[in-house]
N, C-alpha and C positions, 0 to 999 in steps of 0.2 A: 561541559562534557562533550566529547567528540563521538561520532557514530561511525562504525566500521561495518561494512557488509562483506561477508566472506562466503565464497562458494567452496564446498568441500565434497569429495566423493562420498556417496551414501554409506559405504562400508566404514568410513572413518568418522562419520557424523557424531555418533554417540560418544566416542572417545574424546573428540574435540570439545563437545559440550561439557562433559565432566571435567576436563582439564580447565576450561575457562571458568567454570563454576568455582573452582578451587581458589581463584584470585578474588580477594575482597574488593578490588577496585574495578571489577567487571560486572556489568549487569547485562542480562540476556533478554532480548525482546523476541518473542516468537510471533510471527505473523502467519495468518491462515491464508493459504492460496484461495480457499473457498470464499472467504470474505472479500478478497481482492477481485475475484471473478464476479461475484454478486454485485459489487460496487460498480464495476465496469459495465455489466449488463444493465443495471439500473440507469446509468448515464446514457447508454445507447438507446434505451427505451424512451428516456426523456427527450433526447435529441430527435427521435422519430416523431414523438407526439408534438414537439415544437414545430417541426417542419410541416406537419399536417395541420397546424394551427389549433390543436386541441388544448395546448397549454401555452402560457405566455413565456417567452424567452426574453433575455435582456441583451443589450449590446456588449460585444466583447470588450470595448473600451471601459464600460462600467465595471465589468468583472475584473479587468486588469488594474483598475484604480483601487479596488479593494485590497489587492495584494500589496 
């Protein structure tokens, strides 16, 4: 399955969602900006704690090897 990200004017959002729902081959994933912001904030907090030596961090090379 392929993923497509679409930006649409807010006035037409509901129309487009209803139209897409009518297709049996389309699934809609809704993301929460609040979740995204909290995830980023948590990452920033962890980076701060790591730079202060309060939590252990790992090498970027180790992280990239996991990908």
